[in-house]
N, C-alpha and C positions, 0 to 999 in steps of 0.2 A: 764404649761398653764392651766388656770381654765377650769373646765368641761363645764360650761355654754357657754364659748366663743368657745371652740373647737367643741362642739357638734353642735352648730348652723350652722357651715359651712360644716359639714361632707359630706352630700350626694350631695347637690345641685351643688357643684363645680365640682364634677365628672360627672355631668349629661350628658353633651354632649360627654364625652369620651366613655361612655358605654351604654347610653340610646338612644332610638329613637329620631329623631329631634323634634318631637312634645312635648317632655318633657322639652325643654329648649333651643334648638338651639346650634350652634357651640361654642366651648370653647377650649382654648389652654391647652395643658398638656404636661408633660414631664415624661419619664420613670424614675423609681427609680434607684438609683445607685446600682450596684451589691454589694452584701454583701461579705465582705472578710471572708474567711474561713481558719481554721487551717489545717495543713497537714493531721490530722486524726480527723474526726467527725463522730458522730453516726447519724442514720436516725431518721426522724420524720414521723410517719405513722398515717394517719387519719383513724378512725374507721367508717366503713359503707359507704365510698365513699362520693361523693358530698353531701353537706347538703343544703336542701331547707330552706330558711329563709323567712317566710311571712312578708312582710312589711305592717303591719296593726294591727288590734285589737286581733289577735290570741294569743298573749303572747309569752313567750320565747321558743326557741328551744335550744337543747344542742349539742354543738360541742365537740367531744371526739377525742383525739389523744395521742399517746405515743411517747416520746423521749427516745432513748436508748443511754446512755453514755458509752464511752469506759472505760475499766479498768484503774484505776489510777486517775480518776477525783474525786476531793474532794473539800470541802469547799462550799462557797455560789455559787449558779448557778442561774443566771438571765435569763429571757426569754422574747421575744417580738414577736408579730404577726404583720406583715406589709402588707398593701394593695399594689398592684403593680403599682399604679400611684400617682403622686403628684396632689394636688388640686389647681386649679387656679380659681381665682375670675371671675365670669361671669357678663355680663351686668345686672344691676338691683340688684346685690347682691345675697346672698344665700337664696333662698326661701325654707328653711327647718326649722324643729322644733329645739328647744334648746337641746333636747335629742334624737338624731337620732337613736342611738343604746345604749342600757343599758345592761351591762354585769356583771356577777358574775363569780368568778373563784375558782377552787379547784384543788389541786394536791395530788395524792395518797389518795384520800378520805378525805383529810383535807380541810375544807372550809376556804377561805380567804376573803369572802365577795365581795363587789363591786370592780371591776377593771375598770379603766377608759380609754376611748379612747382619743388619742391626734390627733386632726384633723386640723393641721395648713394648711393655704392656701397661695398661692403666689399671689401677686398683684404688679403692676408696674415692672414686670420682675424680682422680687426678688425671688431667689430660696429658697425652704423650704424642709424639710424632708417629706417623704410620710406619710400618715395616719398610725397610729400604736396603738396597744393595749398592754400595759405593763402587763405582767403576773407575778404572785408571784415569789419572790426570795426564793429559798429553800436551805437548807444546806445539802450537800451530804457527807455521811461518806464513806471513801475509802473502796472498796470491791475488792476481788480477780477477780471477773468476771464483766461482763457488768451490768450497773444499769439502770433500766427502770423507767421513771417518767410518770405517767398517768395523763393527764390534762383533766379537765372538764370545759368548758366555756359555759355559757348561753348567748344567743343573743336574745334580745327583741327589735325588730326594728319597728319603726313607719312607717306611709305610705310614708313619704318622702325618706326613705331608698331605695325605688325602683330604684333610679338613680345609686345606687352602682353596679347594674348589676350582673355579674357572675365572680367575681374576684378569681384568684388563689393567695391566701395569703401565704407569706413566714413566716415560724416560725424559729427563731434562738435562741439557748441557748449559753450562754457564762459563762466561769468560772470567778473566782475572778481576774485573770490577764487580762481579756478582750478577751481571746482566744475563738474561736468558738468551741464548743464541741458537738453540734448536730444541724442539720438543715433539713428542708423539707418543703413540700407544703401542705396546707389544702385548699380545694376547696369549695366555697360557691356560692349559687344561690339565690339572693334576688328576690322574686316574689311578685306580687301584692297580698296583703292581704285584709282583711275586712276594709273598710274605717271607721273612727270614726263616731259617730252619726251625727256630723255636716257636714260630707261629704257624707251622704246617704240621698236620697230623701224620700218624703212622699206623699201619695195620700189620698184625702178625698172624701167621697161618702155619699150622703144623700139618705136615704131610703124613701119610699112613705108615711110613717107616720111622716116624718119630723126629724127623728133622724140622726145626723151627726156622721159618723164613720171615724176612722183614721187608715190608713195602713202605717206602717213605713217600709222603705227599710232595707233589711238585708245585702246587699252587695253580695248576691249570686243569680245569675239570674235563677238558677234552682229552687229556692224558694225565689222569690224576696221580699215577704212581710211577716212580722211577724203577729201573731194573731191580728186581728183588735181590736181597742180600741174605746169605746163609748165616744164621745166628749160631747154630750148633745142633748136634744130635742128642738123642736120649730123652727127648721130651715126651715120649709115649709112656713113661713111668707115671704120668699124671692123669688123673681122671677129670680134673677141672683146672682151668687157668683163667684168671681175670685180671685186668689192669686195676690198680688202685688209683693211680693218677694217669690221666690221658697221655699216652706216649706221643712224642713229637719227633720230627725229622732230625732234631739236634741230638737225640739220644737220651732225652729226659723221660721220666715216667717209670714208676715201679709197678710190679705185679706180684700176685700170690698164686701158688700152684699147690694142689692137694694130690698126694700120692695114694696108691691103692690101700695102704694101711691106715689112711685117715690123717696123716701128718701134713700140716700146712707149712709151706716154705715161702719165704719172702725173697724176691729178687729186686734189689734197689737199682734204679736207673743211674747210669754213670755220666751221662752227658757226652758220651762218645758214640756216634751213630754206627761205627764199625765194630764196637763191642758194647752194646747198649746196657748190659746187665752185669752187676757185680756178682761175685760168688754167692750162692744162696745161703740164707740164714733160717734156722729152724724156728718156727713160731710156736708149734705145739701140736699135740695129738687130739683125737676125738672129733675131727671135722667130718667124718663119714655120717654124722647124724643129720647133715644137711644135704638136700637134694639140689640146691642151686645157691650160688653166691655171686655177688657182683660188687664192684667198687662204686662209691658215691662220695660226693663232697671232696674234701681235701685229705685223701689217703684213708678214708674210712671204708668199711665193708659192711654190707648187709647180707644175711644168709637165711634161707628158708628151710625149716625142718620138715619132717615127713607129715606132720599134722597141718602144714600150711601156715605155721606161725613164722613171721619175719622177725629177725633179731638184728640189732644194729651194733656194730663194733666201731666206736668212734676212734679216730686216730689218737694215739698217745704220743704227745710231743716231748715227754720227759723220758725217764728210764723205765725199765721193767717190761720191755716188749713193745711191739708196734701198735697194740690196741688197748683201749680201756676195757673194763669188764662189760660184757654184753648187756644190752637193754632191750626189753620186749617192745616191738613196734606195734604188732597186732596180728590177728588171724585172717584167714581167707585168701592167702596168697597162692594157694594151689589152683586158683582160677587161671593162673598164668603158666604158659609153657615155654616162655623165653624171657630172660632178664638180661639187660646189657647196660653198662654205664653210659651216660650221656658224655659226649666228647669233651665238654668243658668242665667236667666234675661238678655239674650243677644239679645232678639228680640221676634218675634211673628211667629207662624205657622198658615197658613191660607189655608183652603181647598175650592177650587172653585166648582161650581155646576156640573162640569164634573168629579169630583173626584180626581183632581190633587192637591197635597199638595205643598205649596210654603213656603219658609223661608224668612222672612224679618229680616235681621240682624240690630241690634241697634249699631250705632257707638259711642254713648256716648255724642252727642252734640244736644240732643233734647232741646226744642220742635220744632224748626223751620224746622228741617229735621231729624226726629227720625230714619229713616231707609235708608239703602243703597239699591240699586236695588235688587229686589227679585231674589232668586235662586230656580229653580225647584227641588223639592225633588223626586217626582214620581207620577204615577197615581194609580188608583184602590182604593183610600181611601174612596170612597162613599159606601163601604160595611160596614162601621162602623157607629154606632148610637151615639157614644161619643168618643171624643179625649181629652187627657190631657197630656200636657208636664209636666215633673217632673225632679227632680234632679237625681243624679247617683243612679241607682238601682243595678248596678254591681260593677266593680272594674277598669274601664278603663278611668276614669276622663272625661267622657262626659255625658251630660244630655240625658235622655231617654224619650220615649213616650209610653203611654198605650192607647189602643183602644179597644172598646167593639163592637162586631158584633151583628147582629140581633138575634142570638141564645143566647145571654147573656154571651158569652165567652170573657174573657179579654186576650189581646195579648200585649206582650212587644216588643218594637222595641228599641234595644240598639243604642245609638248615635254613630256617626262616624264623623271624621274630613274630610270634602270634599274640595279639592282644588277649588278655585274660581278664576275668572278673571274678570277684568273690574270694580271691586268694591273697589279696594285698599286694600282688605283683603287677607291674605294668604290662609285662609281656612274658611269654615262655619261649625258650629256644627249642624248636621241634623240627623233625624232618619235613621238608616241603612236599607239595603234592605231585611234583614231577620227578622222573628218574632219568638217569643217563647210563647207558651201557658202558661198563668198564671193559669187559672181555669175558671169554669163556675159559673152560678148563679148571675152574675152581673146585670141582668135585674131587680133585687130587688131594684136597685137604679135609681132614676130619674135625678140625677146630679152627675157627677164625675169631680173632679178638683184637 
């Protein structure tokens, strides 16, 4: 089977077998058939115990094990590493990359280059073999005593490999007749690693001289931002700026900015983190009628007028400007003194005047009803002078929120999946109950988004 096909289905189809329900839901699976063994086989012993394999941008880790052959084994000896479960197609197909795991192999210090994973999957109740990695075939010269073969296998797993969980993989060696001559178990722990740049969020901040700065997420909540980058000056001409689509560390994500005369300008994301925005495009005038605006959904915008009425501008994917004609959402939005987009474009976070934070989830059928009924996040948020929803700053596949207090300290709230009822949604992505200090000095900025 070709590598591109097998790797694509590698991890996702195991997801519900070994991963939490939030990673993909239930899926059928079957245990692999027992491996037939010869009357006398040697052991396979892993070096160093269970191996932690980061599923992310960390790069390859090395699995080492030794297979000991009994005296008398000679000729070609093949080897295979098998995962303990079969892969079964889940609803919606396999949401994994084309190269879930990349491996190279060496035996006895001799490098054999890339070795390929075979990741077949079952569908329509058709049985298949379990996932396996073919190891190099070596020729053994008969010796009077036992023969030890030392294997070195690198494992470079991307973020989607997290669904592989903690497998105990079986290693079996066979001689030229097909008889098993060594077998044993190697134990692997796939853990969340650093997300790729397009899976990490970014935050922008404008200083009081009008310079815009960019903070890209690292994927490590202990140090959530890389060293800031200067985007450019002149941003103090704007009275409001908001992302339309959540910016990421890869340079994606667009925003709109309103100048003092009420003209709205669009800055499209470029996909280049060193120059994240294309030259601005004029959207139109008259936007001074709104006291607040924020992005929601897929490049949509909601704006509140002075009477507290919220209006939705759905994204226009055709010609004639970035937005469809506005639609009235409803009144009463003057109860909120802060609005910010959620980091995954799935709705809006709103803080009321008593300090309670609310989440309005976006069901995807705007503009006539852009939000499902609001969910209460929690109180005490009036201690902050700025709030900004962002993408993932850690490694748990949820959007996060940063908040600045009156002393200029920035705090990170990692997102959580909170079960909800009455909205038709299984869960809502909201800021969690605990916060982590990012650092001080953020009062240097008059705008954070």
